[in-house]
TORDRENDREN-249797 format. One record per atom (N, C-alpha, C): x, y, z; residue number from 1; residue in one letter. Coordinates in nm, 2 decimals. Example, Ala and Ser with C-alpha at 12.3 -4.5 7.8 and 13.67 -1.06 7.14 Angstrom:
BEGIN
<atom x="1.32" y="-0.57" z="0.78" resi="1" resn="A"/>
<atom x="1.23" y="-0.45" z="0.78" resi="1" resn="A"/>
<atom x="1.32" y="-0.33" z="0.78" resi="1" resn="A"/>
<atom x="1.28" y="-0.22" z="0.71" resi="2" resn="S"/>
<atom x="1.37" y="-0.11" z="0.71" resi="2" resn="S"/>
<atom x="1.29" y="0.00" z="0.79" resi="2" resn="S"/>
//
This chain:
BEGIN
<atom x="2.34" y="3.08" z="-0.93" resi="1" resn="M"/>
<atom x="2.43" y="2.97" z="-0.97" resi="1" resn="M"/>
<atom x="2.48" y="2.90" z="-0.84" resi="1" resn="M"/>
<atom x="2.48" y="2.77" z="-0.85" resi="2" resn="F"/>
<atom x="2.52" y="2.68" z="-0.74" resi="2" resn="F"/>
<atom x="2.67" y="2.66" z="-0.74" resi="2" resn="F"/>
<atom x="2.73" y="2.63" z="-0.63" resi="3" resn="P"/>
<atom x="2.87" y="2.59" z="-0.62" resi="3" resn="P"/>
<atom x="2.89" y="2.46" z="-0.69" resi="3" resn="P"/>
<atom x="3.01" y="2.42" z="-0.73" resi="4" resn="D"/>
<atom x="3.04" y="2.30" z="-0.80" resi="4" resn="D"/>
<atom x="3.00" y="2.17" z="-0.73" resi="4" resn="D"/>
<atom x="3.00" y="2.18" z="-0.60" resi="5" resn="E"/>
<atom x="2.97" y="2.05" z="-0.52" resi="5" resn="E"/>
<atom x="2.82" y="2.02" z="-0.52" resi="5" resn="E"/>
<atom x="2.74" y="2.11" z="-0.58" resi="6" resn="I"/>
<atom x="2.59" y="2.08" z="-0.59" resi="6" resn="I"/>
<atom x="2.55" y="2.06" z="-0.73" resi="6" resn="I"/>
<atom x="2.48" y="1.95" z="-0.75" resi="7" resn="I"/>
<atom x="2.43" y="1.91" z="-0.88" resi="7" resn="I"/>
<atom x="2.29" y="1.96" z="-0.89" resi="7" resn="I"/>
<atom x="2.25" y="2.03" z="-0.99" resi="8" resn="A"/>
<atom x="2.12" y="2.09" z="-1.00" resi="8" resn="A"/>
<atom x="2.06" y="2.08" z="-1.14" resi="8" resn="A"/>
<atom x="1.93" y="2.08" z="-1.14" resi="9" resn="D"/>
<atom x="1.86" y="2.09" z="-1.27" resi="9" resn="D"/>
<atom x="1.79" y="2.22" z="-1.27" resi="9" resn="D"/>
<atom x="1.85" y="2.32" z="-1.33" resi="10" resn="G"/>
<atom x="1.80" y="2.46" z="-1.32" resi="10" resn="G"/>
<atom x="1.81" y="2.51" z="-1.18" resi="10" resn="G"/>
<atom x="1.70" y="2.57" z="-1.13" resi="11" resn="P"/>
<atom x="1.71" y="2.62" z="-0.99" resi="11" resn="P"/>
<atom x="1.69" y="2.52" z="-0.88" resi="11" resn="P"/>
<atom x="1.67" y="2.39" z="-0.91" resi="12" resn="V"/>
<atom x="1.65" y="2.29" z="-0.81" resi="12" resn="V"/>
<atom x="1.77" y="2.20" z="-0.79" resi="12" resn="V"/>
<atom x="1.83" y="2.20" z="-0.67" resi="13" resn="P"/>
<atom x="1.94" y="2.11" z="-0.64" resi="13" resn="P"/>
<atom x="1.89" y="1.97" z="-0.63" resi="13" resn="P"/>
<atom x="1.97" y="1.88" z="-0.69" resi="14" resn="L"/>
<atom x="1.93" y="1.73" z="-0.69" resi="14" resn="L"/>
<atom x="2.02" y="1.65" z="-0.60" resi="14" resn="L"/>
<atom x="2.14" y="1.70" z="-0.58" resi="15" resn="G"/>
<atom x="2.24" y="1.63" z="-0.49" resi="15" resn="G"/>
<atom x="2.35" y="1.72" z="-0.45" resi="15" resn="G"/>
<atom x="2.43" y="1.68" z="-0.36" resi="16" resn="R"/>
<atom x="2.54" y="1.76" z="-0.31" resi="16" resn="R"/>
<atom x="2.65" y="1.67" z="-0.25" resi="16" resn="R"/>
<atom x="2.77" y="1.72" z="-0.26" resi="17" resn="V"/>
<atom x="2.89" y="1.66" z="-0.19" resi="17" resn="V"/>
<atom x="2.92" y="1.73" z="-0.06" resi="17" resn="V"/>
<atom x="2.92" y="1.66" z="0.05" resi="18" resn="L"/>
<atom x="2.96" y="1.72" z="0.17" resi="18" resn="L"/>
<atom x="3.10" y="1.68" z="0.20" resi="18" resn="L"/>
<atom x="3.19" y="1.77" z="0.19" resi="19" resn="Q"/>
<atom x="3.34" y="1.74" z="0.20" resi="19" resn="Q"/>
<atom x="3.37" y="1.68" z="0.34" resi="19" resn="Q"/>
<atom x="3.48" y="1.60" z="0.34" resi="20" resn="A"/>
<atom x="3.53" y="1.55" z="0.47" resi="20" resn="A"/>
<atom x="3.57" y="1.67" z="0.55" resi="20" resn="A"/>
<atom x="3.57" y="1.65" z="0.68" resi="21" resn="G"/>
<atom x="3.60" y="1.76" z="0.77" resi="21" resn="G"/>
<atom x="3.62" y="1.71" z="0.91" resi="21" resn="G"/>
<atom x="3.58" y="1.80" z="1.00" resi="22" resn="V"/>
<atom x="3.58" y="1.77" z="1.15" resi="22" resn="V"/>
<atom x="3.45" y="1.81" z="1.21" resi="22" resn="V"/>
<atom x="3.39" y="1.72" z="1.29" resi="23" resn="D"/>
<atom x="3.26" y="1.74" z="1.35" resi="23" resn="D"/>
<atom x="3.28" y="1.83" z="1.48" resi="23" resn="D"/>
<atom x="3.17" y="1.86" z="1.55" resi="24" resn="R"/>
<atom x="3.17" y="1.95" z="1.66" resi="24" resn="R"/>
<atom x="3.26" y="1.90" z="1.78" resi="24" resn="R"/>
<atom x="3.28" y="1.77" z="1.78" resi="25" resn="R"/>
<atom x="3.36" y="1.71" z="1.89" resi="25" resn="R"/>
<atom x="3.51" y="1.70" z="1.85" resi="25" resn="R"/>
<atom x="3.54" y="1.74" z="1.73" resi="26" resn="G"/>
<atom x="3.68" y="1.73" z="1.68" resi="26" resn="G"/>
<atom x="3.72" y="1.60" z="1.61" resi="26" resn="G"/>
<atom x="3.62" y="1.52" z="1.59" resi="27" resn="N"/>
<atom x="3.64" y="1.39" z="1.52" resi="27" resn="N"/>
<atom x="3.64" y="1.41" z="1.37" resi="27" resn="N"/>
<atom x="3.73" y="1.34" z="1.30" resi="28" resn="P"/>
<atom x="3.73" y="1.36" z="1.15" resi="28" resn="P"/>
<atom x="3.60" y="1.29" z="1.10" resi="28" resn="P"/>
<atom x="3.55" y="1.35" z="0.99" resi="29" resn="T"/>
<atom x="3.44" y="1.29" z="0.92" resi="29" resn="T"/>
<atom x="3.48" y="1.26" z="0.78" resi="29" resn="T"/>
<atom x="3.40" y="1.17" z="0.72" resi="30" resn="R"/>
<atom x="3.42" y="1.13" z="0.58" resi="30" resn="R"/>
<atom x="3.34" y="1.21" z="0.49" resi="30" resn="R"/>
<atom x="3.38" y="1.22" z="0.36" resi="31" resn="A"/>
<atom x="3.29" y="1.29" z="0.26" resi="31" resn="A"/>
<atom x="3.16" y="1.21" z="0.25" resi="31" resn="A"/>
<atom x="3.05" y="1.28" z="0.22" resi="32" resn="R"/>
<atom x="2.92" y="1.22" z="0.20" resi="32" resn="R"/>
<atom x="2.86" y="1.27" z="0.07" resi="32" resn="R"/>
<atom x="2.79" y="1.18" z="0.01" resi="33" resn="F"/>
<atom x="2.71" y="1.22" z="-0.11" resi="33" resn="F"/>
<atom x="2.56" y="1.22" z="-0.07" resi="33" resn="F"/>
<atom x="2.50" y="1.34" z="-0.09" resi="34" resn="V"/>
<atom x="2.36" y="1.35" z="-0.05" resi="34" resn="V"/>
<atom x="2.27" y="1.37" z="-0.18" resi="34" resn="V"/>
<atom x="2.17" y="1.28" z="-0.19" resi="35" resn="V"/>
<atom x="2.08" y="1.29" z="-0.30" resi="35" resn="V"/>
<atom x="1.94" y="1.34" z="-0.24" resi="35" resn="V"/>
<atom x="1.89" y="1.45" z="-0.30" resi="36" resn="F"/>
<atom x="1.77" y="1.51" z="-0.25" resi="36" resn="F"/>
<atom x="1.65" y="1.43" z="-0.31" resi="36" resn="F"/>
<atom x="1.58" y="1.36" z="-0.23" resi="37" resn="R"/>
<atom x="1.47" y="1.26" z="-0.27" resi="37" resn="R"/>
<atom x="1.36" y="1.33" z="-0.34" resi="37" resn="R"/>
<atom x="1.30" y="1.43" z="-0.27" resi="38" resn="M"/>
<atom x="1.18" y="1.50" z="-0.32" resi="38" resn="M"/>
<atom x="1.20" y="1.56" z="-0.46" resi="38" resn="M"/>
<atom x="1.30" y="1.64" z="-0.49" resi="39" resn="P"/>
<atom x="1.32" y="1.70" z="-0.62" resi="39" resn="P"/>
<atom x="1.33" y="1.59" z="-0.73" resi="39" resn="P"/>
<atom x="1.40" y="1.48" z="-0.69" resi="40" resn="I"/>
<atom x="1.42" y="1.37" z="-0.79" resi="40" resn="I"/>
<atom x="1.28" y="1.30" z="-0.82" resi="40" resn="I"/>
<atom x="1.21" y="1.28" z="-0.71" resi="41" resn="E"/>
<atom x="1.08" y="1.22" z="-0.73" resi="41" resn="E"/>
<atom x="0.98" y="1.30" z="-0.81" resi="41" resn="E"/>
<atom x="0.99" y="1.44" z="-0.78" resi="42" resn="H"/>
<atom x="0.90" y="1.53" z="-0.86" resi="42" resn="H"/>
<atom x="0.94" y="1.54" z="-1.01" resi="42" resn="H"/>
<atom x="1.06" y="1.52" z="-1.03" resi="43" resn="R"/>
<atom x="1.11" y="1.54" z="-1.17" resi="43" resn="R"/>
<atom x="1.09" y="1.41" z="-1.26" resi="43" resn="R"/>
<atom x="1.07" y="1.30" z="-1.19" resi="44" resn="S"/>
<atom x="1.06" y="1.17" z="-1.27" resi="44" resn="S"/>
<atom x="0.92" y="1.12" z="-1.27" resi="44" resn="S"/>
<atom x="0.88" y="1.07" z="-1.38" resi="45" resn="A"/>
<atom x="0.74" y="1.02" z="-1.40" resi="45" resn="A"/>
<atom x="0.72" y="0.88" z="-1.35" resi="45" resn="A"/>
<atom x="0.82" y="0.80" z="-1.35" resi="46" resn="N"/>
<atom x="0.81" y="0.66" z="-1.32" resi="46" resn="N"/>
<atom x="0.94" y="0.61" z="-1.25" resi="46" resn="N"/>
<atom x="0.94" y="0.48" z="-1.21" resi="47" resn="A"/>
<atom x="1.06" y="0.42" z="-1.15" resi="47" resn="A"/>
<atom x="1.18" y="0.42" z="-1.24" resi="47" resn="A"/>
<atom x="1.16" y="0.39" z="-1.37" resi="48" resn="Q"/>
<atom x="1.27" y="0.39" z="-1.46" resi="48" resn="Q"/>
<atom x="1.34" y="0.52" z="-1.47" resi="48" resn="Q"/>
<atom x="1.26" y="0.63" z="-1.49" resi="49" resn="E"/>
<atom x="1.32" y="0.77" z="-1.49" resi="49" resn="E"/>
<atom x="1.39" y="0.80" z="-1.36" resi="49" resn="E"/>
<atom x="1.33" y="0.76" z="-1.25" resi="50" resn="R"/>
<atom x="1.39" y="0.79" z="-1.12" resi="50" resn="R"/>
<atom x="1.52" y="0.72" z="-1.11" resi="50" resn="R"/>
<atom x="1.53" y="0.60" z="-1.15" resi="51" resn="S"/>
<atom x="1.65" y="0.52" z="-1.14" resi="51" resn="S"/>
<atom x="1.76" y="0.59" z="-1.23" resi="51" resn="S"/>
<atom x="1.72" y="0.63" z="-1.35" resi="52" resn="E"/>
<atom x="1.82" y="0.69" z="-1.44" resi="52" resn="E"/>
<atom x="1.87" y="0.83" z="-1.38" resi="52" resn="E"/>
<atom x="1.78" y="0.90" z="-1.32" resi="53" resn="L"/>
<atom x="1.81" y="1.03" z="-1.27" resi="53" resn="L"/>
<atom x="1.90" y="1.02" z="-1.14" resi="53" resn="L"/>
<atom x="1.88" y="0.92" z="-1.06" resi="54" resn="V"/>
<atom x="1.96" y="0.89" z="-0.94" resi="54" resn="V"/>
<atom x="2.10" y="0.85" z="-0.99" resi="54" resn="V"/>
<atom x="2.11" y="0.77" z="-1.09" resi="55" resn="T"/>
<atom x="2.24" y="0.73" z="-1.15" resi="55" resn="T"/>
<atom x="2.31" y="0.85" z="-1.20" resi="55" resn="T"/>
<atom x="2.24" y="0.93" z="-1.27" resi="56" resn="W"/>
<atom x="2.30" y="1.05" z="-1.33" resi="56" resn="W"/>
<atom x="2.36" y="1.14" z="-1.22" resi="56" resn="W"/>
<atom x="2.28" y="1.17" z="-1.12" resi="57" resn="V"/>
<atom x="2.32" y="1.26" z="-1.01" resi="57" resn="V"/>
<atom x="2.44" y="1.20" z="-0.93" resi="57" resn="V"/>
<atom x="2.43" y="1.07" z="-0.90" resi="58" resn="L"/>
<atom x="2.55" y="1.01" z="-0.83" resi="58" resn="L"/>
<atom x="2.67" y="1.01" z="-0.91" resi="58" resn="L"/>
<atom x="2.66" y="0.98" z="-1.04" resi="59" resn="T"/>
<atom x="2.78" y="0.99" z="-1.13" resi="59" resn="T"/>
<atom x="2.84" y="1.12" z="-1.13" resi="59" resn="T"/>
<atom x="2.75" y="1.23" z="-1.14" resi="60" resn="A"/>
<atom x="2.80" y="1.37" z="-1.14" resi="60" resn="A"/>
<atom x="2.87" y="1.40" z="-1.01" resi="60" resn="A"/>
<atom x="2.81" y="1.36" z="-0.89" resi="61" resn="L"/>
<atom x="2.87" y="1.39" z="-0.76" resi="61" resn="L"/>
<atom x="3.00" y="1.32" z="-0.74" resi="61" resn="L"/>
<atom x="3.01" y="1.19" z="-0.78" resi="62" resn="V"/>
<atom x="3.14" y="1.12" z="-0.76" resi="62" resn="V"/>
<atom x="3.25" y="1.18" z="-0.85" resi="62" resn="V"/>
<atom x="3.21" y="1.22" z="-0.98" resi="63" resn="A"/>
<atom x="3.30" y="1.28" z="-1.07" resi="63" resn="A"/>
<atom x="3.35" y="1.41" z="-1.01" resi="63" resn="A"/>
<atom x="3.26" y="1.49" z="-0.96" resi="64" resn="N"/>
<atom x="3.30" y="1.62" z="-0.90" resi="64" resn="N"/>
<atom x="3.39" y="1.60" z="-0.78" resi="64" resn="N"/>
<atom x="3.36" y="1.50" z="-0.70" resi="65" resn="Y"/>
<atom x="3.45" y="1.47" z="-0.58" resi="65" resn="Y"/>
<atom x="3.59" y="1.43" z="-0.62" resi="65" resn="Y"/>
<atom x="3.59" y="1.35" z="-0.72" resi="66" resn="L"/>
<atom x="3.72" y="1.29" z="-0.77" resi="66" resn="L"/>
<atom x="3.79" y="1.38" z="-0.87" resi="66" resn="L"/>
<atom x="3.73" y="1.50" z="-0.91" resi="67" resn="N"/>
<atom x="3.78" y="1.59" z="-1.00" resi="67" resn="N"/>
<atom x="3.80" y="1.52" z="-1.14" resi="67" resn="N"/>
<atom x="3.70" y="1.44" z="-1.18" resi="68" resn="L"/>
<atom x="3.71" y="1.37" z="-1.31" resi="68" resn="L"/>
<atom x="3.59" y="1.42" z="-1.40" resi="68" resn="L"/>
<atom x="3.61" y="1.39" z="-1.53" resi="69" resn="D"/>
<atom x="3.50" y="1.41" z="-1.62" resi="69" resn="D"/>
<atom x="3.40" y="1.30" z="-1.59" resi="69" resn="D"/>
<atom x="3.27" y="1.33" z="-1.58" resi="70" resn="P"/>
<atom x="3.17" y="1.22" z="-1.55" resi="70" resn="P"/>
<atom x="3.17" y="1.11" z="-1.66" resi="70" resn="P"/>
<atom x="3.22" y="1.14" z="-1.78" resi="71" resn="R"/>
<atom x="3.22" y="1.03" z="-1.88" resi="71" resn="R"/>
<atom x="3.34" y="0.93" z="-1.86" resi="71" resn="R"/>
<atom x="3.43" y="0.97" z="-1.77" resi="72" resn="T"/>
<atom x="3.53" y="0.87" z="-1.73" resi="72" resn="T"/>
<atom x="3.47" y="0.76" z="-1.64" resi="72" resn="T"/>
<atom x="3.37" y="0.80" z="-1.57" resi="73" resn="I"/>
<atom x="3.30" y="0.70" z="-1.48" resi="73" resn="I"/>
<atom x="3.19" y="0.63" z="-1.56" resi="73" resn="I"/>
<atom x="3.12" y="0.70" z="-1.64" resi="74" resn="D"/>
<atom x="3.01" y="0.64" z="-1.72" resi="74" resn="D"/>
<atom x="3.01" y="0.70" z="-1.86" resi="74" resn="D"/>
<atom x="3.05" y="0.61" z="-1.96" resi="75" resn="Q"/>
<atom x="3.07" y="0.66" z="-2.10" resi="75" resn="Q"/>
<atom x="2.94" y="0.71" z="-2.15" resi="75" resn="Q"/>
<atom x="2.82" y="0.67" z="-2.10" resi="76" resn="D"/>
<atom x="2.70" y="0.72" z="-2.16" resi="76" resn="D"/>
<atom x="2.64" y="0.84" z="-2.08" resi="76" resn="D"/>
<atom x="2.72" y="0.90" z="-2.00" resi="77" resn="F"/>
<atom x="2.68" y="1.02" z="-1.92" resi="77" resn="F"/>
<atom x="2.63" y="1.13" z="-2.02" resi="77" resn="F"/>
<atom x="2.51" y="1.18" z="-2.00" resi="78" resn="P"/>
<atom x="2.45" y="1.28" z="-2.09" resi="78" resn="P"/>
<atom x="2.50" y="1.42" z="-2.07" resi="78" resn="P"/>
<atom x="2.63" y="1.45" z="-2.06" resi="79" resn="W"/>
<atom x="2.67" y="1.58" z="-2.05" resi="79" resn="W"/>
<atom x="2.74" y="1.63" z="-2.17" resi="79" resn="W"/>
//
């Protein structure tokens, strides 16, 4: 089971939230949303499916980061 900040499709992670923090030099960093390209490309058959999956993953990541229900961001979210 993956932590909440990782969006997965079964055993394959599709995206992740990297929380804000401090880098090695002591400088503050911003939160980042990471989308794993290869798992998304392998899971989608064409550009339309890829676009929908990227939208789904980003919506889920932003909702997780903001502690919201994904349907608050996108009413058509398939959860």
